[in-house]
Backbone bond lengths (Angstrom), bond angles and torsions (degrees), N, CA, C in turn:
res aa  C-N    CA-C-N  psi(-1)  N-CA   C-N-CA  omega(-1)  CA-C   N-CA-C  phi
1 M - - - 1.402 - - 1.570 113.89 -
2 F 1.244 111.96 -27.42 1.536 120.20 177.12 1.403 111.46 -65.56
3 L 1.437 114.76 -42.62 1.518 122.91 -177.19 1.448 108.92 -78.75
4 D 1.365 120.65 -33.83 1.427 120.32 168.39 1.547 117.51 -51.23
5 A 1.291 117.31 -49.56 1.423 122.98 179.51 1.612 109.69 -62.32
6 H 1.379 117.73 -41.79 1.386 123.66 -176.59 1.516 105.82 -62.82
7 F 1.343 119.78 -53.86 1.473 123.85 -171.28 1.670 107.11 -74.30
8 I 1.245 118.62 -43.85 1.467 121.78 -166.50 1.545 114.95 -83.72
9 V 1.280 107.74 -36.95 1.544 115.64 176.86 1.570 111.49 -97.42
10 E 1.261 112.39 -64.35 1.486 117.33 -165.74 1.475 116.65 -69.44
11 Q 1.394 116.81 -48.28 1.441 114.79 174.56 1.585 113.38 -67.85
12 A 1.327 117.60 -40.83 1.480 119.32 175.56 1.529 114.37 -53.51
13 A 1.389 112.20 -51.04 1.460 120.16 -178.33 1.561 113.92 -59.40
14 R 1.248 114.66 -43.61 1.549 119.55 -178.90 1.478 105.07 -66.41
15 C 1.290 123.35 -43.24 1.446 125.71 179.68 1.548 111.04 -59.37
16 E 1.276 117.45 -52.10 1.511 125.00 -176.29 1.571 109.36 -66.73
17 A 1.284 118.76 -31.26 1.559 123.83 179.50 1.392 107.26 -86.73
18 G 1.294 126.66 -0.27 1.582 125.23 -179.61 1.466 112.31 65.41
19 L 1.372 120.66 31.20 1.361 124.35 176.77 1.580 108.10 -100.20
20 F 1.457 110.30 162.25 1.442 116.01 175.52 1.516 113.99 -58.80
21 F 1.252 116.14 142.10 1.485 117.24 165.11 1.423 115.94 -152.12
22 N 1.155 126.53 164.24 1.474 127.82 -169.86 1.474 119.57 -94.34
23 F 1.274 123.56 148.37 1.244 129.54 175.96 1.646 112.30 -65.94
24 N 1.306 114.09 136.71 1.386 117.31 174.44 1.519 120.34 -105.58
25 G 1.319 116.77 112.56 1.471 112.49 -173.66 1.585 115.46 -67.44
26 T 1.277 111.47 -10.22 1.614 109.18 173.92 1.525 110.27 -59.79
27 A 1.266 120.98 -42.74 1.471 123.04 179.87 1.438 110.77 -156.04
28 G 1.387 122.29 94.90 1.435 124.76 178.02 1.480 112.50 -155.31
29 I 1.231 115.70 159.71 1.457 124.05 -173.80 1.469 111.74 -131.96
30 W 1.326 123.60 130.93 1.412 124.52 -178.09 1.564 107.67 -112.51
31 R 1.361 113.89 143.91 1.418 114.95 164.23 1.502 106.86 -83.24
32 R 1.459 114.73 138.76 1.404 120.05 176.66 1.535 113.39 -54.74
33 A 1.271 117.43 -45.93 1.439 117.38 -180.00 1.571 115.34 -59.48
34 A 1.306 117.36 -31.23 1.418 121.69 176.76 1.593 103.72 -68.33
35 L 1.201 125.16 -50.60 1.496 127.18 -178.63 1.542 108.42 -55.13
36 E 1.490 116.00 -45.48 1.398 116.34 -175.37 1.528 113.42 -70.78
37 Q 1.385 117.31 -36.24 1.509 119.76 -178.72 1.428 112.89 -74.00
38 A 1.288 115.09 -23.61 1.579 121.88 178.90 1.522 111.04 -81.32
39 G 1.242 118.36 -8.25 1.437 123.71 -175.21 1.411 119.27 94.01
40 G 1.355 119.49 5.32 1.499 120.36 174.56 1.500 112.76 78.96
41 W 1.342 115.62 176.24 1.410 124.30 179.89 1.522 110.44 -64.75
42 S 1.292 116.43 139.90 1.455 119.10 174.03 1.553 112.67 -130.56
43 A 1.376 113.19 144.82 1.509 115.64 -173.42 1.434 110.48 -101.86
44 D 1.332 122.32 19.47 1.533 121.59 -178.88 1.489 108.46 -89.26
45 T 1.445 120.47 3.93 1.382 121.03 166.13 1.550 104.19 -135.95
46 V 1.506 110.32 163.81 1.447 114.58 176.01 1.491 112.81 -94.81
47 T 1.305 117.80 4.64 1.525 123.76 168.54 1.447 107.73 -119.46
48 E 1.310 114.59 69.81 1.576 120.07 177.84 1.517 113.11 -56.64
49 D 1.330 121.11 -30.27 1.496 121.96 -177.36 1.415 107.42 -73.76
50 L 1.421 127.24 -36.34 1.377 133.83 176.75 1.549 110.38 -57.85
51 D 1.379 108.00 -52.51 1.467 121.12 -171.96 1.568 104.34 -61.06
52 L 1.352 118.01 -50.26 1.485 123.77 -169.29 1.547 104.26 -74.96
53 S 1.215 123.70 -30.33 1.485 127.58 172.73 1.501 113.10 -55.10
54 Y 1.295 116.55 -48.54 1.510 121.44 -178.06 1.647 108.24 -74.63
55 R 1.354 113.27 -32.92 1.537 111.45 -178.43 1.378 110.81 -73.22
56 A 1.379 116.71 -32.10 1.404 117.00 -179.58 1.525 117.35 -74.24
57 Q 1.439 114.28 -32.96 1.419 119.89 -178.05 1.552 106.89 -76.10
58 L 1.346 115.22 -31.48 1.533 118.11 179.04 1.553 107.67 -65.93
59 R 1.384 114.29 -25.22 1.542 112.83 174.59 1.448 117.93 -90.43
60 G 1.276 117.42 13.09 1.513 124.80 171.91 1.463 116.25 100.24
61 W 1.473 114.19 4.44 1.411 112.81 -177.93 1.531 111.55 -83.66
62 R 1.289 119.99 141.37 1.376 124.66 -173.32 1.620 108.06 -104.60
63 F 1.305 115.28 130.93 1.332 121.91 175.24 1.540 114.20 -93.59
64 V 1.317 123.33 144.18 1.463 127.45 177.57 1.445 113.30 -122.22
65 Y 1.236 117.05 123.12 1.521 117.32 179.57 1.579 108.74 -102.66
66 L 1.262 117.97 126.02 1.455 126.82 -179.73 1.551 105.68 -100.99
67 A 1.382 112.08 99.02 1.372 116.80 -178.92 1.488 116.10 -68.78
68 D 1.322 115.37 -25.30 1.498 116.37 -174.88 1.539 116.44 -91.01
69 Y 1.348 113.76 -1.31 1.356 119.44 -179.79 1.598 108.51 -91.88
70 A 1.382 113.58 108.04 1.459 122.71 -179.96 1.379 111.90 -91.43
71 V 1.330 116.13 138.53 1.425 125.66 177.66 1.684 102.65 -136.67
72 P 1.296 113.24 124.87 1.551 122.16 176.39 1.529 103.98 -63.72
73 S 1.362 115.58 142.65 1.533 123.09 173.20 1.510 108.01 -146.91
74 E 1.270 112.49 161.27 1.573 120.66 -177.91 1.618 105.67 -97.56
75 L 1.258 115.39 152.96 1.504 121.74 171.59 1.532 105.08 -111.18
76 P 1.459 111.12 154.10 1.450 117.71 172.44 1.508 111.61 -51.03
77 E 1.296 118.45 139.07 1.410 118.43 -175.93 1.596 115.14 -105.44
78 T 1.334 115.78 -2.59 1.438 121.74 171.84 1.504 110.22 -133.32
79 I 1.262 117.38 159.41 1.522 118.58 179.07 1.468 113.67 -70.94
80 T 1.392 118.88 -24.17 1.400 121.11 174.29 1.629 110.61 -67.93
81 A 1.288 114.19 -42.34 1.485 119.67 172.58 1.499 112.08 -57.44
82 F 1.481 119.20 -47.30 1.206 122.23 179.15 1.510 116.58 -65.29
83 K 1.307 122.38 -41.35 1.305 127.52 167.70 1.539 120.22 -52.78
84 S 1.462 112.15 -40.96 1.390 113.14 174.08 1.477 115.93 -72.34
85 Q 1.423 117.13 -31.54 1.475 114.79 172.00 1.491 115.52 -64.89
86 Q 1.442 116.35 -41.74 1.392 120.58 176.75 1.571 117.52 -60.65
87 R 1.337 106.39 -36.17 1.426 112.61 -177.82 1.604 111.34 -75.28
88 R 1.304 116.99 -31.77 1.356 118.59 171.33 1.443 116.19 -66.58
89 W 1.380 111.81 -41.87 1.490 111.61 -178.01 1.526 116.20 -68.50
90 T 1.440 111.96 -36.95 1.413 115.57 176.18 1.482 112.14 -72.34
91 K 1.231 120.79 -44.71 1.506 119.68 172.48 1.439 113.43 -53.42
92 G 1.351 118.72 -48.51 1.501 115.98 -179.43 1.479 114.73 -70.18
93 G 1.378 117.79 -31.05 1.454 115.15 170.64 1.567 117.64 -57.68
94 M 1.421 109.86 -43.56 1.395 108.10 176.59 1.635 118.02 -66.76
95 Q 1.316 111.82 -29.79 1.518 118.18 173.53 1.426 110.21 -62.94
96 V 1.323 119.36 -37.45 1.501 122.19 -175.26 1.497 105.35 -77.87
97 A 1.382 118.92 -37.26 1.544 116.07 170.45 1.426 109.75 -54.88
98 R 1.322 120.16 -54.51 1.542 117.78 -173.16 1.542 109.06 -56.67
99 K 1.392 114.60 -37.42 1.431 113.42 -170.60 1.570 112.23 -80.87
100 Q 1.299 115.00 -36.64 1.580 123.77 -170.49 1.480 118.23 -104.61
101 L 1.173 118.54 -22.10 1.481 122.35 -168.76 1.497 107.73 -62.52
102 R 1.312 124.14 -50.62 1.463 125.46 179.41 1.570 114.08 -61.83
103 T 1.262 114.79 -34.52 1.474 116.66 172.70 1.532 117.94 -70.63
104 I 1.447 110.69 -33.69 1.437 115.11 174.48 1.478 114.36 -68.30
105 L 1.402 115.35 -41.55 1.582 120.55 179.05 1.361 111.62 -66.08
106 A 1.504 119.83 -25.48 1.304 118.75 -173.89 1.611 118.48 -100.39
107 S 1.433 107.10 2.82 1.403 118.99 178.33 1.556 111.64 -79.38
108 D 1.345 113.21 176.48 1.545 119.17 -174.23 1.539 104.14 -98.36
109 Q 1.333 119.56 21.73 1.461 119.32 174.21 1.453 110.84 -68.98
110 P 1.335 123.56 150.24 1.504 122.80 174.63 1.512 113.52 -59.20
111 A 1.272 113.61 152.91 1.438 123.58 -172.64 1.513 111.88 -56.77
112 R 1.326 115.34 -34.89 1.458 117.81 -175.75 1.501 112.11 -70.30
113 I 1.432 112.01 -32.59 1.580 113.88 179.23 1.496 105.26 -75.31
114 K 1.349 120.05 -42.71 1.552 115.25 -177.84 1.565 107.44 -60.33
115 R 1.369 119.83 -44.97 1.389 120.80 -175.23 1.620 115.02 -59.71
116 E 1.364 111.57 -36.63 1.425 115.76 -178.94 1.506 109.92 -78.34
117 A 1.387 117.94 -36.08 1.428 118.65 174.05 1.518 116.41 -58.45
118 A 1.381 112.85 -39.09 1.473 116.52 177.26 1.376 111.79 -67.17
119 W 1.300 123.51 -44.21 1.461 120.43 168.78 1.457 120.53 -57.00
120 H 1.329 112.56 -38.46 1.571 118.47 176.18 1.503 111.21 -60.37
121 L 1.395 115.96 -50.61 1.405 120.27 -175.56 1.456 117.28 -70.70
122 C 1.410 114.61 -27.63 1.564 120.68 -173.47 1.497 108.57 -100.25
123 V 1.261 117.49 11.68 1.461 119.74 -173.19 1.696 107.88 -62.90
124 G 1.206 114.33 -27.56 1.459 116.96 -178.95 1.480 115.05 -60.71
125 F 1.404 115.72 -18.82 1.453 112.92 -176.04 1.523 110.87 -77.65
126 V 1.288 117.30 4.15 1.462 122.25 176.80 1.555 104.05 -74.65
127 H 1.219 121.38 -23.37 1.462 115.73 -173.46 1.504 112.85 -82.77
128 P 1.344 128.88 -36.02 1.401 124.21 161.41 1.495 118.48 -52.02
129 L 1.355 113.85 -32.48 1.382 116.68 -175.99 1.560 110.71 -81.21
130 L 1.365 117.25 -27.44 1.413 121.37 170.65 1.600 111.52 -70.90
131 V 1.205 118.03 -36.13 1.485 122.08 173.12 1.566 108.85 -63.32
132 A 1.321 112.31 -51.47 1.540 113.30 175.29 1.558 110.52 -52.96
133 F 1.288 118.54 -49.92 1.398 126.71 177.73 1.538 108.36 -44.40
134 S 1.251 119.57 -52.90 1.408 128.10 -174.33 1.503 112.00 -60.76
135 L 1.413 110.82 -40.00 1.500 121.23 -176.31 1.471 109.38 -71.58
136 L 1.376 113.25 -37.11 1.561 119.16 -169.72 1.504 114.89 -94.18
137 F 1.431 116.90 -26.06 1.361 120.97 -172.17 1.577 112.96 -50.68
138 V 1.274 120.03 -56.74 1.489 126.57 -177.98 1.526 108.42 -57.36
139 P 1.478 120.48 -52.74 1.465 116.31 -177.37 1.425 113.45 -67.11
140 Y 1.442 117.38 -25.33 1.462 119.41 179.25 1.614 108.05 -70.06
141 L 1.377 116.29 -39.16 1.441 121.64 -176.31 1.636 103.63 -68.23
142 L 1.236 120.90 -39.69 1.511 123.56 175.89 1.396 111.07 -64.03
143 L 1.344 122.05 -34.81 1.388 125.75 175.44 1.405 120.91 -65.45
144 V 1.399 112.62 -40.90 1.498 118.61 -177.60 1.539 116.37 -101.82
145 G 1.380 112.71 -1.46 1.424 121.06 -173.06 1.496 110.21 -59.47
146 A 1.358 117.80 -40.42 1.372 122.47 -177.67 1.504 114.28 -73.30
147 R 1.297 117.30 -24.06 1.542 121.55 -178.04 1.495 105.54 -135.94
148 P 1.356 120.86 81.27 1.477 125.61 179.13 1.443 111.53 -83.66
149 E 1.304 124.75 29.58 1.359 126.94 178.40 1.579 111.06 -115.64
150 G 1.325 116.68 172.01 1.477 119.78 170.97 1.514 111.75 88.31
151 W 1.257 115.39 175.90 1.522 124.75 179.43 1.522 113.18 -55.56
152 F 1.416 117.89 -44.92 1.538 116.52 176.46 1.353 114.90 -51.43
153 W 1.304 123.56 -48.38 1.506 126.32 -176.96 1.608 101.54 -73.51
154 A 1.212 123.04 -46.64 1.479 122.03 -178.50 1.572 115.83 -47.34
155 V 1.357 110.47 -44.64 1.483 119.27 178.96 1.445 113.60 -80.45
156 F 1.353 125.33 -42.08 1.426 124.31 -174.66 1.404 119.26 -109.04
157 N 1.371 121.59 19.32 1.399 121.11 -177.29 1.501 113.73 -71.80
158 P 1.268 119.02 149.15 1.542 121.74 -172.89 1.579 111.94 -57.15
159 L 1.340 119.78 -27.13 1.366 117.47 177.24 1.476 116.43 -69.54
160 N 1.290 118.94 -33.99 1.454 125.66 172.04 1.593 109.91 -66.55
161 L 1.332 117.29 -33.97 1.398 116.29 176.81 1.525 114.46 -67.75
162 L 1.288 112.20 -33.47 1.483 119.85 179.31 1.506 103.87 -69.50
163 V 1.277 122.96 -52.55 1.557 128.36 -174.50 1.537 101.19 -58.86
164 L 1.320 129.05 -39.22 1.449 123.78 -177.29 1.599 105.68 -69.19
165 G 1.267 120.97 -25.10 1.355 120.40 -177.37 1.597 112.39 -83.86
166 G 1.342 112.49 5.68 1.582 118.38 -177.54 1.423 111.41 -70.69
167 G 1.391 115.71 -30.26 1.426 121.07 -174.67 1.481 109.24 -68.98
168 S 1.310 118.87 -33.28 1.565 121.00 172.34 1.455 112.71 -66.07
169 V 1.365 113.12 -45.68 1.479 119.22 179.47 1.585 106.61 -56.32
170 A 1.376 118.66 -54.29 1.418 120.90 -178.28 1.530 112.84 -55.92
171 F 1.339 116.35 -34.22 1.410 120.55 177.31 1.499 114.07 -60.86
172 Y 1.322 121.12 -39.94 1.338 125.76 -174.92 1.562 110.66 -89.50
173 V 1.271 118.72 -28.09 1.500 122.45 165.40 1.454 110.65 -58.04
174 A 1.338 120.56 -52.59 1.381 128.32 178.23 1.487 111.14 -55.03
175 G 1.374 122.18 -38.53 1.427 126.67 -175.51 1.626 103.55 -66.80
176 Q 1.321 113.27 -41.74 1.473 116.21 -172.01 1.609 108.44 -71.85
177 Y 1.362 114.32 -42.69 1.487 120.21 -179.09 1.564 108.79 -60.25
178 F 1.362 112.71 -56.50 1.592 110.32 -175.92 1.390 115.66 -73.44
179 R 1.351 121.85 0.45 1.347 121.81 171.31 1.591 114.60 -75.51
180 T 1.389 111.54 -40.70 1.397 122.91 178.91 1.466 118.32 -107.78
181 R 1.388 112.68 -22.11 1.426 119.70 -171.18 1.584 111.23 69.95
182 E 1.394 115.56 25.48 1.434 119.98 177.86 1.509 105.51 -129.36
183 W 1.364 114.65 140.86 1.428 120.49 172.64 1.519 120.14 -68.55
184 R 1.395 110.24 -19.88 1.420 114.59 -179.42 1.609 114.79 -55.10
185 E 1.444 109.65 -43.53 1.504 110.18 178.15 1.444 109.36 -69.01
186 G 1.347 120.46 -42.06 1.532 118.88 179.75 1.409 112.32 -57.53
187 A 1.486 119.65 -43.69 1.428 119.13 -178.31 1.472 108.74 -64.07
188 L 1.280 120.86 -32.87 1.410 122.13 179.08 1.668 114.13 -56.16
189 W 1.421 107.10 -45.85 1.457 112.99 178.95 1.590 106.96 -68.66
190 L 1.245 118.13 -36.15 1.611 118.14 179.80 1.506 109.74 -59.25
191 V 1.392 117.24 -39.42 1.457 120.39 -179.09 1.638 108.78 -71.49
192 L 1.259 116.36 -33.80 1.500 120.32 -175.23 1.471 111.43 -96.05
193 S 1.415 120.74 2.61 1.487 118.74 -176.79 1.469 112.86 -67.48
194 P 1.418 119.71 -32.58 1.482 114.04 -178.81 1.587 111.13 -64.86
195 V 1.309 113.72 -35.54 1.478 120.68 -179.16 1.492 106.31 -66.30
196 A 1.383 116.62 -50.83 1.452 123.91 -176.14 1.556 113.67 -58.87
197 M 1.402 114.37 -39.93 1.299 116.68 -179.23 1.565 114.25 -74.31
198 A 1.411 117.69 -26.55 1.463 127.75 168.22 1.576 108.42 -59.93
199 F 1.312 111.58 -44.76 1.511 121.83 -178.92 1.482 107.14 -60.05
200 G 1.382 116.70 -51.92 1.485 124.19 -174.55 1.593 107.00 -61.48
201 L 1.379 116.77 -40.82 1.398 117.38 -176.38 1.553 108.38 -65.80
202 A 1.362 117.32 -40.69 1.433 117.61 177.92 1.505 118.54 -64.93
203 M 1.360 110.46 -28.22 1.554 110.17 178.45 1.503 111.66 -79.95
204 S 1.354 119.50 2.54 1.399 120.56 -178.50 1.512 113.97 -72.65
205 V 1.362 117.62 -22.92 1.388 117.45 173.44 1.465 117.19 -65.28
206 T 1.335 115.43 -43.47 1.507 119.42 176.03 1.500 106.29 -68.31
207 C 1.261 125.07 -37.46 1.577 123.53 179.92 1.519 108.55 -74.37
208 T 1.261 122.94 -25.09 1.465 120.33 176.55 1.507 111.17 -71.90
209 V 1.344 117.83 -34.84 1.490 118.27 169.00 1.436 111.50 -65.35
210 A 1.248 116.92 -34.69 1.546 118.98 179.83 1.552 109.21 -64.58
211 V 1.376 116.11 -43.65 1.425 117.61 -176.78 1.438 110.43 -66.10
212 I 1.300 123.21 -38.54 1.449 129.52 173.08 1.592 112.31 -54.41
213 E 1.433 109.11 -50.57 1.490 117.27 177.64 1.590 107.80 -59.23
214 G 1.235 115.49 -44.02 1.500 119.02 -171.53 1.609 109.89 -69.49
215 L 1.257 114.74 -32.40 1.492 117.09 -179.04 1.509 111.18 -81.84
216 A 1.423 114.56 -25.00 1.618 117.66 -175.94 1.452 109.65 -95.24
217 T 1.251 120.47 -23.15 1.586 118.65 -170.03 1.514 108.91 -130.61
218 R 1.323 110.53 168.69 1.463 122.96 -177.68 1.603 105.54 -123.58
219 G 1.343 117.81 138.22 1.379 114.95 178.90 1.490 119.72 70.22
220 G 1.248 117.70 -153.79 1.476 122.46 175.06 1.453 109.24 129.34
221 E 1.336 118.46 173.53 1.455 125.41 -176.02 1.466 106.75 -78.20
222 F 1.483 109.82 132.30 1.577 109.14 175.05 1.471 102.68 -90.30
223 V 1.244 112.83 123.34 1.544 120.41 172.71 1.536 107.98 -102.14
224 R 1.189 120.06 107.57 1.432 123.61 179.45 1.563 110.34 -61.63
225 T 1.407 118.10 137.04 1.429 118.04 177.55 1.428 110.46 -76.14
226 P 1.432 116.21 122.38 1.508 122.91 178.80 1.459 113.71 -64.14
227 K 1.323 119.83 134.17 1.475 122.91 -177.93 1.505 105.14 -139.77
228 G 1.327 117.19 132.27 1.455 122.50 176.49 1.405 118.41 79.34
229 G 1.441 114.47 129.46 1.384 119.90 170.30 1.425 119.54 66.59
230 R 1.320 115.43 -134.44 1.400 129.02 -178.23 1.593 104.42 -79.29
231 A 1.209 119.72 -28.08 1.442 121.20 -179.45 1.550 115.49 -65.91
232 A 1.346 109.72 -16.33 1.641 120.73 179.88 1.569 104.37 -83.69
233 D 1.269 125.91 2.77 1.413 122.55 -173.80 1.501 110.96 -66.45
234 A 1.300 118.36 115.28 1.504 124.81 -175.47 1.463 116.32 -57.49
235 R 1.431 112.00 -43.55 1.491 117.35 -175.75 1.592 106.49 -65.48
236 G 1.272 119.33 -32.86 1.483 117.11 -177.30 1.539 107.15 -76.54
237 L 1.291 117.75 -33.43 1.381 119.28 170.90 1.557 115.56 -53.21
238 L 1.416 105.63 -48.85 1.484 112.85 -178.03 1.567 114.57 -60.06
239 R 1.335 108.98 -32.50 1.587 113.40 -177.22 1.555 106.13 -70.40
240 R 1.399 112.83 -37.02 1.418 110.32 179.75 1.492 115.70 -73.88
241 L 1.353 115.90 -29.17 1.433 117.13 175.93 1.506 112.57 -78.88
242 R 1.374 118.54 -7.91 1.519 120.50 179.49 1.554 114.76 45.40
243 S 1.363 113.96 29.36 1.440 117.85 178.94 1.517 120.38 -129.09
244 R 1.273 111.16 36.20 1.448 118.20 -178.59 1.560 113.82 -53.30
245 T 1.411 113.90 -32.31 1.523 117.73 -177.87 1.574 102.54 -71.94
246 L 1.282 118.36 -43.28 1.496 116.46 179.71 1.400 112.51 -60.38
247 V 1.361 122.07 -45.04 1.442 125.33 177.13 1.504 112.57 -57.02
248 L 1.304 115.18 -37.79 1.547 118.50 175.61 1.486 112.77 -68.26
249 A 1.340 114.05 -38.69 1.512 116.17 -177.36 1.495 108.97 -74.47
250 V 1.239 122.78 -29.40 1.489 127.78 172.52 1.591 110.39 -61.62
251 T 1.349 106.48 -53.16 1.439 114.79 -179.14 1.522 110.60 -58.05
252 A 1.329 119.63 -38.38 1.431 123.97 179.64 1.470 110.00 -65.60
253 C 1.360 120.57 -42.25 1.347 120.11 173.03 1.453 118.83 -64.49
254 E 1.375 116.30 -35.18 1.456 117.47 171.93 1.444 115.65 -61.99
255 L 1.324 113.74 -40.16 1.533 112.83 176.62 1.483 115.15 -66.98
256 A 1.440 120.38 -36.01 1.368 129.63 -179.28 1.565 102.40 -61.05
257 L 1.318 119.83 -56.14 1.467 123.70 -172.31 1.547 108.36 -59.28
258 G 1.380 113.86 -45.90 1.509 121.59 176.46 1.589 108.24 -57.79
259 G 1.347 116.47 -44.47 1.515 111.38 178.26 1.541 112.72 -70.49
260 L 1.198 120.85 -32.19 1.569 121.46 172.40 1.611 109.03 -56.18
261 L 1.327 115.34 -49.17 1.444 117.38 -173.35 1.523 110.37 -70.33
262 L 1.470 110.54 -37.92 1.539 109.62 179.55 1.511 115.40 -64.69
263 W 1.429 110.29 -39.44 1.512 112.95 173.53 1.510 112.15 -58.29
264 G 1.263 123.15 -42.91 1.455 128.66 169.42 1.481 108.78 -49.86
265 A 1.168 120.24 -47.59 1.559 124.75 -174.55 1.447 106.85 -60.71
266 F 1.455 122.74 -50.11 1.339 126.74 -179.27 1.420 116.93 -65.97
267 Y 1.425 116.30 -30.05 1.437 121.98 175.78 1.467 110.36 -68.22
268 W 1.326 119.93 -50.01 1.370 124.78 -172.51 1.534 109.17 -74.30
269 E 1.408 121.73 -22.29 1.269 120.95 177.56 1.711 114.08 -72.78
270 R 1.418 103.60 -33.37 1.534 106.75 172.24 1.445 112.03 -74.53
271 M 1.406 120.97 -14.92 1.428 122.76 179.24 1.497 107.36 -94.63
272 D 1.313 117.86 19.93 1.479 128.01 176.89 1.542 113.82 52.49
273 S 1.326 112.61 36.71 1.535 122.75 178.86 1.537 105.74 -108.35
274 E 1.316 122.81 76.31 1.300 121.32 -169.45 1.521 112.76 -74.97
275 Y 1.289 116.91 -24.43 1.476 125.72 177.01 1.579 106.47 -59.46
276 L 1.340 115.89 -59.11 1.437 120.51 -178.80 1.613 110.09 -63.54
277 A 1.292 116.18 -33.63 1.565 118.85 178.73 1.608 103.97 -61.61
278 F 1.251 117.13 -43.55 1.452 119.79 -169.07 1.603 104.34 -71.66
279 V 1.327 118.66 -45.12 1.400 116.29 -178.32 1.502 115.03 -59.89
280 L 1.419 110.99 -47.11 1.506 114.84 -177.14 1.552 111.89 -67.75
281 S 1.349 117.61 -32.97 1.520 122.89 173.29 1.528 111.25 -59.36
282 L 1.322 112.08 -46.51 1.605 114.84 -177.70 1.624 108.53 -63.36
283 K 1.344 114.19 -43.13 1.429 114.07 -179.06 1.500 115.10 -70.48
284 A 1.342 115.58 -30.14 1.494 118.78 174.29 1.652 111.41 -69.44
285 A 1.287 107.81 -35.46 1.537 113.55 176.61 1.401 112.00 -56.63
286 G 1.430 119.41 -40.39 1.371 123.28 -178.23 1.468 113.97 -61.36
287 Y 1.304 113.03 -47.06 1.534 122.22 174.56 1.522 112.81 -57.29
288 F 1.377 116.98 -46.86 1.485 119.53 -172.32 1.670 101.45 -73.43
289 L 1.290 120.10 -37.68 1.449 117.49 -179.96 1.378 108.55 -58.14
290 I 1.311 120.75 -55.13 1.571 123.51 -174.55 1.434 108.74 -56.67
291 A 1.398 120.05 -44.62 1.489 125.79 -174.10 1.578 106.96 -67.33
292 A 1.412 117.65 -34.87 1.465 120.76 -175.40 1.549 107.19 -72.24
293 L 1.258 114.79 -44.16 1.588 119.02 178.40 1.488 113.89 -64.29
294 T 1.368 119.55 -36.22 1.404 123.02 177.11 1.544 106.28 -69.50
295 T 1.305 118.02 -40.83 1.523 119.63 -174.99 1.598 109.08 -66.15
296 R 1.388 115.28 -33.45 1.319 121.41 174.69 1.592 114.02 -60.71
297 D 1.344 110.77 -40.83 1.434 116.30 -177.77 1.610 110.41 -68.36
298 L 1.297 112.72 -32.64 1.459 122.98 -174.35 1.580 106.93 -71.34
299 L 1.313 119.10 -30.13 1.503 121.48 -176.49 1.525 112.53 -71.41
300 P 1.228 107.81 142.22 1.672 112.07 179.96 1.549 111.28 -64.97
301 R 1.247 115.81 133.21 1.400 123.79 177.05 1.480 115.38 -108.49
302 R 1.369 115.84 90.51 1.439 119.81 -171.20 1.586 112.26 -58.65
303 A 1.430 109.98 -45.33 1.478 113.41 -178.89 1.509 112.06 -54.44
304 A 1.323 119.37 -47.99 1.402 122.38 -178.20 1.481 111.91 -65.99
305 Q 1.405 118.81 -34.85 1.449 119.78 172.17 1.430 116.23 -61.70
306 D 1.455 118.90 -38.69 1.318 121.39 -178.64 1.611 113.84 -69.27
307 E 1.364 114.68 -16.81 1.383 116.89 174.57 1.462 118.43 -70.29
308 L 1.462 114.31 -20.92 1.400 119.68 -170.87 1.525 109.46 -81.79
309 P 1.314 116.18 144.59 1.512 115.38 -178.52 1.452 111.75 -70.02
310 S 1.363 119.66 149.70 1.376 126.30 -178.86 1.614 106.28 -74.71
311 P 1.275 114.37 153.92 1.519 120.94 177.48 1.421 107.26 -53.37
312 A 1.352 126.14 -41.74 1.413 123.37 179.95 1.642 113.65 -65.44
313 A 1.247 109.95 -40.92 1.400 110.86 -178.56 1.599 113.71 -71.10
314 A 1.374 114.50 -28.31 1.396 118.60 170.24 1.423 115.66 -64.99
């Protein structure tokens, strides 16, 4: 569903509006002349395709997105693989922003292209804001709980926060509708949207780490997302990432944030505020789910290990 919205709504809209958009490695073709004039591939970011896309478009090359051309692709099969993918995309996006944003803003491109490019490249900053939201939401509710009137509550009350998230829900509903031209798929996303938003909130810890890495480092090892069969083994991915300690630290943060939100849910349930208790419980469930799935990937899998050939057999 996430990728449907990206391909069917986001990429198609950027193309039709004449805005910059990025090459998708899933199914894309480059002209050699475009690659050469844009300076070729560069290893100073971990999203070389995004970097090269912006350099080529700044040099006058036009990208065309063919929405009706379908190409099968595989999805990550474990949460660890999905985290690795999202971490690389977020880190690389921030690296490209550091590298390209000043050039884009100083170019002679129309203001609307510059504005949208800035939003596109800086979208990763939403993740630290989501982590801050998780940290501050319960203390904020405790602060205003005794005086839920006035401008403070009118601006920051939880209902407003949910309404502001409606744009994201509409984005994914549209992706499902335009994929099949049937409202059934869009309605399914509408039903699942609270769970999906809780899942996205929980992923913000991993992506916040990626934002910091992208702002602080250049380049890095490109760890391909494992997909399919034994290649999806999470422990093998962790060995290639050489970051088991980081994965454990992120999981601990997810559990801590989930615990904070769950405590707030119990508190507000005792205060007879079932609405707040439900919202906080749902968000806590997202953190606990992500942490539980990651922990499952970290645990040894004897059955999977037994399937691998022995060194002698190899």
